C-alpha positions as CSV (number, residue, x, y, z in Angstrom):
1,M,99.3,81.8,88.6
2,A,100.4,80.2,91.9
3,R,104.0,80.0,92.7
4,P,105.6,76.5,93.0
5,A,106.8,75.4,96.4
6,L,110.5,76.2,96.6
7,L,113.3,74.5,98.6
8,F,114.5,77.7,100.0
9,Y,111.1,79.5,100.6
10,P,108.4,78.6,103.1
11,L,105.6,79.0,100.8
12,A,103.1,77.1,103.1
13,I,103.9,79.5,106.0
14,E,103.2,82.6,103.7
15,Q,100.0,81.0,102.5
16,R,98.6,80.6,106.0
17,Y,99.5,84.1,106.9
18,Q,97.9,85.3,103.7
19,K,94.6,83.5,104.5
20,A,94.3,85.1,107.8
21,L,95.0,88.5,106.4
22,E,92.5,88.0,103.5
23,R,89.9,86.9,106.1
24,L,90.4,90.3,107.8
25,A,90.2,92.1,104.5
26,K,87.2,90.4,103.2
27,A,85.4,90.7,106.6
28,V,85.8,94.5,106.5
29,I,84.9,95.0,102.8
30,Q,81.7,92.8,103.4
31,R,80.6,95.1,106.1
32,V,81.3,98.3,104.0
33,K,79.3,96.7,101.0
34,S,76.4,95.9,103.2
35,D,76.4,98.8,105.8
36,I,77.5,102.1,104.0
37,P,75.2,102.5,100.9
38,P,72.0,102.3,103.2
39,L,73.2,105.4,105.0
40,V,72.6,107.4,101.9
41,D,69.1,108.6,100.7
42,H,68.1,107.4,97.3
43,D,67.0,110.8,95.9
44,R,69.3,113.8,96.5
45,N,70.3,117.0,94.9
46,D,73.1,119.5,95.0
47,A,70.9,122.5,95.6
48,T,69.3,121.2,98.7
49,L,72.6,120.0,100.0
50,S,74.5,123.2,99.5
51,S,72.2,125.1,101.7
52,L,72.1,122.7,104.5
53,S,75.6,122.6,106.0
54,D,74.2,121.0,109.2
55,T,73.0,118.1,107.0
56,V,76.6,117.5,105.8
57,S,77.8,117.5,109.4
58,G,75.2,115.1,110.4
59,F,75.9,112.7,107.6
60,F,79.7,113.0,108.4
61,A,79.0,112.0,112.0
62,V,76.8,109.1,111.0
63,L,79.3,107.9,108.6
64,R,82.1,108.1,111.0
65,V,80.1,106.2,113.7
66,K,79.4,103.4,111.3
67,L,82.9,103.1,110.1
68,R,84.1,102.8,113.8
69,A,81.4,100.2,114.4
70,I,82.7,98.2,111.5
71,A,86.3,98.5,112.7
72,D,85.1,97.1,116.0
73,E,83.3,94.1,114.3
74,V,86.2,92.8,112.5
75,K,88.3,92.7,115.7
76,P,88.0,88.8,115.9
77,E,89.6,88.6,112.4
78,M,92.3,91.0,113.5
79,D,93.1,89.2,116.6
80,A,93.1,85.8,114.7
81,A,95.7,87.2,112.2
82,T,97.8,88.6,115.1
83,L,97.6,85.3,117.1
84,I,99.4,83.4,114.4
85,L,102.5,85.7,114.3
86,P,104.4,83.8,117.0
87,Q,103.7,80.5,115.1
88,T,104.9,82.3,111.9
89,V,108.2,83.1,113.5
90,T,108.7,79.6,115.0
91,E,108.0,77.8,111.8
92,T,110.1,80.3,109.7
93,N,113.0,79.7,112.2
94,A,112.7,76.0,111.8
95,F,112.6,76.2,108.2
96,A,115.7,78.5,108.0
97,K,117.6,76.1,110.3
98,G,116.6,73.2,108.0
99,V,117.7,75.1,104.9
100,T,121.2,75.8,106.4
101,E,121.6,72.1,107.5
102,R,120.7,71.0,104.1
103,T,123.2,73.5,102.5
104,L,125.9,72.2,104.7
105,A,125.1,68.6,104.0
106,R,125.4,69.3,100.2
107,G,128.6,71.0,100.8
108,I,130.0,68.3,102.7
109,S,128.9,65.6,100.2
110,R,130.6,67.4,97.3
111,K,133.9,68.1,99.1
112,G,134.1,65.0,101.2
113,V,134.9,67.0,104.3
114,P,133.7,65.6,107.6
115,L,132.3,68.7,109.1
116,K,129.8,68.9,111.7
117,V,128.0,72.2,112.8
118,K,125.7,72.4,115.6
119,I,123.0,75.1,115.0
120,P,121.0,76.2,118.0
121,D,117.2,76.0,117.8
122,G,116.3,79.3,119.3
123,A,115.7,82.6,117.1
124,P,117.3,85.8,118.0
125,P,114.9,87.8,120.5
126,D,115.5,91.1,118.9
127,L,114.5,89.8,115.4
128,V,111.3,88.1,116.8
129,E,110.2,91.1,118.6
130,R,110.7,93.4,115.6
131,F,108.8,91.0,113.3
132,I,105.8,90.8,115.6
133,A,105.7,94.5,116.4
134,E,105.9,95.4,112.7
135,N,103.2,92.9,111.8
136,V,100.9,94.0,114.6
137,A,101.1,97.6,113.2
138,L,100.5,96.3,109.6
139,I,97.5,94.3,110.6
140,T,96.0,97.0,112.6
141,S,96.6,99.4,109.5
142,L,94.9,97.1,107.1
143,P,91.2,97.9,108.1
144,E,92.2,101.4,109.3
145,E,93.6,102.6,106.1
146,Y,90.8,101.1,104.0
147,L,88.0,102.6,106.1
148,G,89.7,105.9,105.9
149,N,89.7,105.7,102.1
150,V,86.1,104.7,102.3
151,H,85.2,107.6,104.4
152,S,86.9,110.1,102.0
153,T,85.3,108.6,99.0
154,V,81.8,108.5,100.3
155,M,82.0,112.0,101.9
156,R,83.3,113.5,98.6
157,A,80.5,111.7,96.6
158,W,77.9,112.6,99.2
159,E,79.0,116.3,99.1
160,Q,78.5,116.3,95.3
161,G,74.9,115.2,95.7
162,A,75.4,111.4,95.0
163,G,72.6,109.0,96.0
164,R,72.6,105.6,97.3
165,K,73.0,103.8,93.8
166,A,75.8,106.3,92.7
167,I,77.7,105.6,95.8
168,S,77.2,101.8,95.6
169,D,78.6,101.9,92.0
170,L,81.5,104.2,93.3
171,L,82.3,101.6,96.0
172,A,82.0,98.6,93.8
173,P,85.8,98.2,93.0
174,M,86.4,98.8,96.6
175,V,84.4,96.0,97.7
176,D,85.3,93.3,95.3
177,P,86.4,90.3,97.4
178,Q,89.0,89.3,94.8
179,S,90.6,92.6,93.9
180,A,89.7,95.2,96.5
181,P,92.6,97.2,97.8
182,P,92.6,95.6,101.3
183,V,92.8,92.1,99.7
184,K,95.7,93.1,97.4
185,R,97.4,94.6,100.5
186,A,96.9,91.4,102.6
187,R,98.7,89.3,99.8
188,L,101.5,91.9,99.6
189,I,102.0,91.9,103.3
190,A,102.0,88.2,103.7
191,R,104.6,87.9,100.8
192,D,106.7,90.8,101.8
193,Q,106.9,90.0,105.5
194,T,107.4,86.2,105.0
195,G,110.2,86.8,102.5
196,K,111.8,89.3,104.9
197,L,111.6,87.2,107.9
198,T,112.9,84.2,106.0
199,G,116.0,86.0,104.7
200,Q,116.8,87.4,108.0
201,M,116.5,84.0,109.7
202,Q,118.6,82.4,107.1
203,R,121.4,84.9,107.4
204,Y,121.3,84.5,111.2
205,R,121.6,80.7,110.8
206,Q,124.4,81.0,108.2
207,Q,126.3,83.2,110.5
208,Q,125.8,80.6,113.2
209,A,127.2,77.9,110.9
210,G,130.1,80.1,110.0
211,I,129.0,80.6,106.4
212,T,130.5,84.0,105.1
213,H,130.1,83.6,101.3
214,Y,127.3,82.2,99.1
215,I,126.1,82.4,95.6
216,W,122.7,84.2,95.2
217,H,119.9,82.8,92.9
218,T,116.6,84.5,92.1
219,M,113.3,82.8,92.8
220,E,112.6,83.2,89.1
221,D,109.1,84.7,89.8
222,S,107.3,88.0,88.7
223,W,109.0,89.8,91.5
224,V,112.5,89.5,90.2
């Protein structure tokens, strides 16, 4: 179930980041689905395999080359996800500024106090740099971690004598475009990082405005 748009949470910003990460995740799983099973012979048996260690080494090398090629092929999607990070920071900063201004406006209207607070537009450079560096690392790790797991899964099955169909079946849950591990992780990264950045920006804005105390409310979603 989709979460409702919230006054104090930039859902649209999260969703845009999530879409970029999901495009990367789906690009890599589609290539794994189409490119990895054909590397495996249809008919294999343990007896032949156990006596041919050079065959094991050969397949290991072929698999590694293919997985590296897949990593290179999804670089455009990786770059696209990375390129939206500055925009994510800029828009989250503006959102946090707006939230603080609305919070102050409500407080003024309730108390009748003629209060004016000027909140600068710029975001703190150290916060921006940390967010971008952390998310570049997360984006890079998304295909790397997944392809590493694919490598381990396929090699383990191949060493046990699995043929193409068996390995395809084994990979099936790993290449489901809706629930494969990298897709789930893409959603988690987008939500976690957007929420983290929003909280940091709002604290920074509140400090600028001189707010030292506030009442915390949950977002009333499944993460509470």
